[in-house]
N, CA, C and O atoms as a printed pandas DataFrame, in Angstrom:
     atom_number atom_name residue_name chain_id  residue_number  x_coord  y_coord  z_coord
0              1         N          MET        A               1    0.850   -1.171    0.000
1              2        CA          MET        A               1    0.000    0.000    0.000
2              3         C          MET        A               1    0.896    1.234    0.000
3              4         O          MET        A               1    1.879    1.303    0.737
4              5         N          THR        A               2    0.546    2.188   -0.824
5              6        CA          THR        A               2    1.305    3.434   -0.870
6              7         C          THR        A               2    0.654    4.466    0.030
7              8         O          THR        A               2   -0.496    4.303    0.437
8              9         N          LEU        A               3    1.380    5.524    0.342
9             10        CA          LEU        A               3    0.824    6.606    1.150
10            11         C          LEU        A               3   -0.388    7.214    0.453
11            12         O          LEU        A               3   -1.356    7.582    1.120
12            13         N          ARG        A               4   -0.357    7.327   -0.866
13            14        CA          ARG        A               4   -1.491    7.872   -1.624
14            15         C          ARG        A               4   -2.739    7.020   -1.412
15            16         O          ARG        A               4   -3.834    7.549   -1.220
16            17         N          GLU        A               5   -2.568    5.694   -1.447
17            18        CA          GLU        A               5   -3.700    4.790   -1.243
18            19         C          GLU        A               5   -4.238    4.896    0.181
19            20         O          GLU        A               5   -5.451    4.894    0.394
20            21         N          LEU        A               6   -3.332    4.990    1.154
21            22        CA          LEU        A               6   -3.750    5.137    2.546
22            23         C          LEU        A               6   -4.516    6.436    2.747
23            24         O          LEU        A               6   -5.574    6.444    3.376
24            25         N          MET        A               7   -3.990    7.529    2.219
25            26        CA          MET        A               7   -4.649    8.830    2.381
26            27         C          MET        A               7   -6.031    8.834    1.727
27            28         O          MET        A               7   -6.954    9.453    2.256
28            29         N          ALA        A               8   -6.192    8.163    0.599
29            30        CA          ALA        A               8   -7.490    8.083   -0.067
30            31         C          ALA        A               8   -8.506    7.344    0.792
31            32         O          ALA        A               8   -9.688    7.688    0.789
32            33         N          GLU        A               9   -8.056    6.330    1.527
33            34        CA          GLU        A               9   -8.968    5.559    2.366
34            35         C          GLU        A               9   -9.409    6.303    3.627
35            36         O          GLU        A               9  -10.486    6.034    4.158
36            37         N          VAL        A              10   -8.594    7.224    4.102
37            38        CA          VAL        A              10   -8.894    7.875    5.385
38            39         C          VAL        A              10   -9.247    9.355    5.256
39            40         O          VAL        A              10   -9.441   10.023    6.271
40            41         N          GLN        A              11   -9.334    9.878    4.049
41            42        CA          GLN        A              11   -9.516   11.311    3.864
42            43         C          GLN        A              11  -10.801   11.872    4.470
43            44         O          GLN        A              11  -10.851   13.064    4.775
44            45         N          HIS        A              12  -11.829   11.066    4.653
45            46        CA          HIS        A              12  -13.106   11.570    5.174
46            47         C          HIS        A              12  -13.306   11.310    6.663
47            48         O          HIS        A              12  -14.367   11.621    7.202
48            49         N          LEU        A              13  -12.314   10.749    7.331
49            50        CA          LEU        A              13  -12.442   10.463    8.762
50            51         C          LEU        A              13  -12.230   11.741    9.578
51            52         O          LEU        A              13  -11.502   12.639    9.153
52            53         N          PRO        A              14  -12.864   11.820   10.745
53            54        CA          PRO        A              14  -12.640   12.976   11.621
54            55         C          PRO        A              14  -11.178   13.043   12.057
55            56         O          PRO        A              14  -10.565   12.003   12.299
56            57         N          PRO        A              15  -10.608   14.243   12.162
57            58        CA          PRO        A              15   -9.194   14.369   12.509
58            59         C          PRO        A              15   -8.841   13.855   13.900
59            60         O          PRO        A              15   -7.666   13.599   14.166
60            61         N          GLU        A              16   -9.800   13.698   14.784
61            62        CA          GLU        A              16   -9.510   13.195   16.130
62            63         C          GLU        A              16   -9.559   11.666   16.203
63            64         O          GLU        A              16   -9.454   11.103   17.293
64            65         N          THR        A              17   -9.715   10.989   15.071
65            66        CA          THR        A              17   -9.766    9.536   15.031
66            67         C          THR        A              17   -8.441    8.940   15.497
67            68         O          THR        A              17   -7.376    9.326   15.016
68            69         N          LEU        A              18   -8.513    8.004   16.431
69            70        CA          LEU        A              18   -7.334    7.308   16.940
70            71         C          LEU        A              18   -6.843    6.309   15.897
71            72         O          LEU        A              18   -7.657    5.628   15.274
72            73         N          VAL        A              19   -5.543    6.209   15.695
73            74        CA          VAL        A              19   -4.963    5.260   14.753
74            75         C          VAL        A              19   -4.346    4.110   15.541
75            76         O          VAL        A              19   -3.565    4.336   16.464
76            77         N          CYS        A              20   -4.696    2.875   15.178
77            78        CA          CYS        A              20   -4.198    1.686   15.849
78            79         C          CYS        A              20   -3.479    0.806   14.834
79            80         O          CYS        A              20   -3.762    0.870   13.638
80            81         N          ALA        A              21   -2.567    0.001   15.306
81            82        CA          ALA        A              21   -1.906   -0.988   14.446
82            83         C          ALA        A              21   -2.166   -2.366   15.024
83            84         O          ALA        A              21   -2.055   -2.569   16.233
84            85         N          ALA        A              22   -2.511   -3.314   14.165
85            86        CA          ALA        A              22   -2.805   -4.669   14.614
86            87         C          ALA        A              22   -2.060   -5.650   13.726
87            88         O          ALA        A              22   -2.115   -5.547   12.501
88            89         N          GLU        A              23   -1.369   -6.596   14.331
89            90        CA          GLU        A              23   -0.628   -7.600   13.578
90            91         C          GLU        A              23   -1.569   -8.653   13.010
91            92         O          GLU        A              23   -2.479   -9.124   13.693
92            93         N          ILE        A              24   -1.342   -9.011   11.769
93            94        CA          ILE        A              24   -2.047  -10.144   11.185
94            95         C          ILE        A              24   -1.186  -11.385   11.335
95            96         O          ILE        A              24   -1.674  -12.464   11.671
96            97         N          GLU        A              25    0.094  -11.211   11.083
97            98        CA          GLU        A              25    1.048  -12.297   11.221
98            99         C          GLU        A              25    2.219  -11.751   12.024
99           100         O          GLU        A              25    2.694  -10.650   11.742
100          101         N          GLU        A              26    2.682  -12.476   12.992
101          102        CA          GLU        A              26    3.738  -11.978   13.866
102          103         C          GLU        A              26    5.042  -11.712   13.139
103          104         O          GLU        A              26    5.725  -10.735   13.448
104          105         N          ALA        A              27    5.397  -12.538   12.201
105          106        CA          ALA        A              27    6.681  -12.381   11.519
106          107         C          ALA        A              27    6.528  -11.552   10.253
107          108         O          ALA        A              27    5.554  -11.693    9.514
108          109         N          PHE        A              28    7.497  -10.693   10.020
109          110        CA          PHE        A              28    7.594   -9.952    8.776
110          111         C          PHE        A              28    6.382   -9.088    8.480
111          112         O          PHE        A              28    5.753   -9.244    7.433
112          113         N          GLY        A              29    6.048   -8.186    9.382
113          114        CA          GLY        A              29    4.966   -7.237    9.151
114          115         C          GLY        A              29    5.431   -6.128    8.240
115          116         O          GLY        A              29    5.650   -5.006    8.696
116          117         N          ILE        A              30    5.586   -6.415    6.962
117          118        CA          ILE        A              30    6.179   -5.475    6.023
118          119         C          ILE        A              30    5.131   -4.631    5.317
119          120         O          ILE        A              30    5.268   -3.409    5.257
120          121         N          ASN        A              31    4.101   -5.244    4.790
121          122        CA          ASN        A              31    3.113   -4.535    3.987
122          123         C          ASN        A              31    1.810   -4.379    4.744
123          124         O          ASN        A              31    1.425   -5.244    5.530
124          125         N          VAL        A              32    1.138   -3.273    4.502
125          126        CA          VAL        A              32   -0.186   -3.065    5.076
126          127         C          VAL        A              32   -1.143   -4.028    4.393
127          128         O          VAL        A              32   -1.214   -4.066    3.165
128          129         N          ALA        A              33   -1.873   -4.802    5.173
129          130        CA          ALA        A              33   -2.810   -5.777    4.625
130          131         C          ALA        A              33   -4.207   -5.183    4.483
131          132         O          ALA        A              33   -4.942   -5.518    3.554
132          133         N          ALA        A              34   -4.572   -4.288    5.421
133          134        CA          ALA        A              34   -5.909   -3.707    5.377
134          135         C          ALA        A              34   -5.957   -2.465    6.260
135          136         O          ALA        A              34   -5.201   -2.335    7.223
136          137         N          VAL        A              35   -6.852   -1.571    5.913
137          138        CA          VAL        A              35   -7.144   -0.390    6.724
138          139         C          VAL        A              35   -8.628   -0.450    7.021
139          140         O          VAL        A              35   -9.445   -0.586    6.110
140          141         N          GLU        A              36   -8.979   -0.349    8.295
141          142        CA          GLU        A              36  -10.371   -0.531    8.695
142          143         C          GLU        A              36  -10.769    0.556    9.691
143          144         O          GLU        A              36  -10.021    0.840   10.627
144          145         N          PHE        A              37  -11.940    1.166    9.499
145          146        CA          PHE        A              37  -12.479    2.155   10.420
146          147         C          PHE        A              37  -13.503    1.456   11.297
147          148         O          PHE        A              37  -14.478    0.895   10.796
148          149         N          ILE        A              38  -13.281    1.489   12.612
149          150        CA          ILE        A              38  -14.165    0.808   13.551
150          151         C          ILE        A              38  -14.845    1.858   14.425
151          152         O          ILE        A              38  -14.182    2.685   15.050
152          153         N          GLU        A              39  -16.162    1.815   14.460
153          154        CA          GLU        A              39  -16.931    2.821   15.193
154          155         C          GLU        A              39  -17.317    2.400   16.600
155          156         O          GLU        A              39  -17.797    3.226   17.376
156          157         N          ASP        A              40  -17.120    1.133   16.949
157          158        CA          ASP        A              40  -17.546    0.669   18.278
158          159         C          ASP        A              40  -16.387    0.100   19.086
159          160         O          ASP        A              40  -16.545   -0.887   19.803
160          161         N          ALA        A              41  -15.230    0.726   18.965
161          162        CA          ALA        A              41  -14.061    0.286   19.734
162          163         C          ALA        A              41  -14.174    0.787   21.175
163          164         O          ALA        A              41  -14.980    1.662   21.491
164          165         N          ARG        A              42  -13.352    0.211   22.021
165          166        CA          ARG        A              42  -13.308    0.664   23.418
166          167         C          ARG        A              42  -11.852    0.845   23.814
167          168         O          ARG        A              42  -11.053   -0.086   23.714
168          169         N          ILE        A              43  -11.513    2.043   24.261
169          170        CA          ILE        A              43  -10.168    2.335   24.720
170          171         C          ILE        A              43  -10.021    1.744   26.114
171          172         O          ILE        A              43  -10.697    2.169   27.051
172          173         N          GLU        A              44   -9.135    0.761   26.247
173          174        CA          GLU        A              44   -8.942    0.073   27.524
174          175         C          GLU        A              44   -8.105    0.912   28.490
175          176         O          GLU        A              44   -8.471    1.080   29.653
176          177         N          SER        A              45   -6.994    1.431   28.005
177          178        CA          SER        A              45   -6.126    2.237   28.865
178          179         C          SER        A              45   -5.265    3.132   27.998
179          180         O          SER        A              45   -4.939    2.784   26.863
180          181         N          ARG        A              46   -4.898    4.279   28.529
181          182        CA          ARG        A              46   -3.995    5.204   27.844
182          183         C          ARG        A              46   -2.771    5.386   28.713
183          184         O          ARG        A              46   -2.875    5.676   29.905
184          185         N          LYS        A              47   -1.598    5.210   28.099
185          186        CA          LYS        A              47   -0.343    5.340   28.832
186          187         C          LYS        A              47    0.321    6.663   28.473
187          188         O          LYS        A              47    0.106    7.185   27.379
188          189         N          PRO        A              48    1.115    7.204   29.368
189          190        CA          PRO        A              48    1.756    8.504   29.123
190          191         C          PRO        A              48    2.638    8.541   27.874
191          192         O          PRO        A              48    2.840    9.612   27.303
192          193         N          ASP        A              49    3.167    7.397   27.441
193          194        CA          ASP        A              49    4.033    7.393   26.260
194          195         C          ASP        A              49    3.256    7.331   24.950
195          196         O          ASP        A              49    3.856    7.210   23.882
196          197         N          GLY        A              50    1.927    7.412   25.019
197          198        CA          GLY        A              50    1.113    7.447   23.815
198          199         C          GLY        A              50    0.538    6.115   23.391
199          200         O          GLY        A              50   -0.229    6.059   22.430
200          201         N          ARG        A              51    0.890    5.029   24.085
201          202        CA          ARG        A              51    0.352    3.718   23.730
202          203         C          ARG        A              51   -1.009    3.531   24.383
203          204         O          ARG        A              51   -1.223    3.931   25.527
204          205         N          GLU        A              52   -1.914    2.926   23.650
205          206        CA          GLU        A              52   -3.228    2.605   24.184
206          207         C          GLU        A              52   -3.506    1.123   23.989
207          208         O          GLU        A              52   -2.992    0.503   23.058
208          209         N          ALA        A              53   -4.317    0.563   24.869
209          210        CA          ALA        A              53   -4.848   -0.780   24.663
210          211         C          ALA        A              53   -6.276   -0.576   24.161
211          212         O          ALA        A              53   -7.075    0.103   24.806
212          213         N          VAL        A              54   -6.591   -1.166   23.012
213          214        CA          VAL        A              54   -7.884   -0.938   22.380
214          215         C          VAL        A              54   -8.580   -2.260   22.120
215          216         O          VAL        A              54   -7.992   -3.180   21.553
216          217         N          GLU        A              55   -9.843   -2.352   22.540
217          218        CA          GLU        A              55  -10.682   -3.496   22.207
218          219         C          GLU        A              55  -11.496   -3.098   20.988
219          220         O          GLU        A              55  -12.152   -2.056   20.997
220          221         N          LEU        A              56  -11.464   -3.909   19.944
221          222        CA          LEU        A              56  -12.130   -3.553   18.693
222          223         C          LEU        A              56  -13.588   -3.987   18.704
223          224         O          LEU        A              56  -14.015   -4.788   17.874
224          225         N          GLY        A              57  -14.343   -3.451   19.651
225          226        CA          GLY        A              57  -15.761   -3.742   19.797
226          227         C          GLY        A              57  -16.198   -3.392   21.201
227          228         O          GLY        A              57  -15.369   -3.052   22.045
228          229         N          ASN        A              58  -17.479   -3.470   21.458
229          230        CA          ASN        A              58  -18.051   -3.263   22.796
230          231         C          ASN        A              58  -17.805   -1.868   23.352
231          232         O          ASN        A              58  -17.651   -1.711   24.563
232          233         N          GLY        A              59  -17.764   -0.859   22.502
233          234        CA          GLY        A              59  -17.531    0.492   22.987
234          235         C          GLY        A              59  -18.160    1.526   22.083
235          236         O          GLY        A              59  -18.983    1.202   21.226
236          237         N          SER        A              60  -17.768    2.774   22.279
237          238        CA          SER        A              60  -18.319    3.857   21.476
238          239         C          SER        A              60  -17.232    4.750   20.887
239          240         O          SER        A              60  -17.533    5.817   20.351
240          241         N          ASP        A              61  -15.967    4.324   20.981
241          242        CA          ASP        A              61  -14.867    5.104   20.416
242          243         C          ASP        A              61  -14.670    4.734   18.948
243          244         O          ASP        A              61  -14.966    3.613   18.535
244          245         N          LYS        A              62  -14.167    5.690   18.165
245          246        CA          LYS        A              62  -13.883    5.461   16.755
246          247         C          LYS        A              62  -12.378    5.365   16.571
247          248         O          LYS        A              62  -11.633    6.225   17.040
248          249         N          VAL        A              63  -11.930    4.316   15.884
249          250        CA          VAL        A              63  -10.507    4.117   15.654
250          251         C          VAL        A              63  -10.262    3.687   14.211
251          252         O          VAL        A              63  -11.123    3.090   13.564
252          253         N          LEU        A              64   -9.083    4.002   13.734
253          254        CA          LEU        A              64   -8.616    3.531   12.433
254          255         C          LEU        A              64   -7.594    2.450   12.709
255          256         O          LEU        A              64   -6.593    2.705   13.379
256          257         N          VAL        A              65   -7.825    1.247   12.206
257          258        CA          VAL        A              65   -6.919    0.124   12.441
258          259         C          VAL        A              65   -6.144   -0.159   11.162
259          260         O          VAL        A              65   -6.729   -0.360   10.097
260          261         N          ILE        A              66   -4.835   -0.171   11.280
261          262        CA          ILE        A              66   -3.976   -0.549   10.173
262          263         C          ILE        A              66   -3.473   -1.952   10.467
263          264         O          ILE        A              66   -2.701   -2.159   11.404
264          265         N          ARG        A              67   -3.911   -2.916    9.666
265          266        CA          ARG        A              67   -3.505   -4.304    9.864
266          267         C          ARG        A              67   -2.322   -4.594    8.954
267          268         O          ARG        A              67   -2.341   -4.299    7.759
268          269         N          TRP        A              68   -1.287   -5.185    9.559
269          270        CA          TRP        A              68   -0.080   -5.477    8.780
270          271         C          TRP        A              68    0.407   -6.865    9.047
271          272         O          TRP        A              68    1.414   -7.286    8.477
C-alpha cells in the first residue's frame, strides 16, 4: 500500500480519530494488509508514552486500524 492509497482511504475520517496498528502475522509485518475504520471500539487504557490498549468492539470510540 502506498501513502497515496492510505490517504485516499482515510480522507473523510474525523481528525480526532485514533490510529491503531494490529498484527495479522507476527513475523515480517512489512506490507499493510488492510485499513479498517471501527466505530464501536473501546479504549482500555492510555499510557503517558502514547500507547493505548484498544478493544475492537463493545464500545463507542472510533478508531482507524492498520492491519499489517
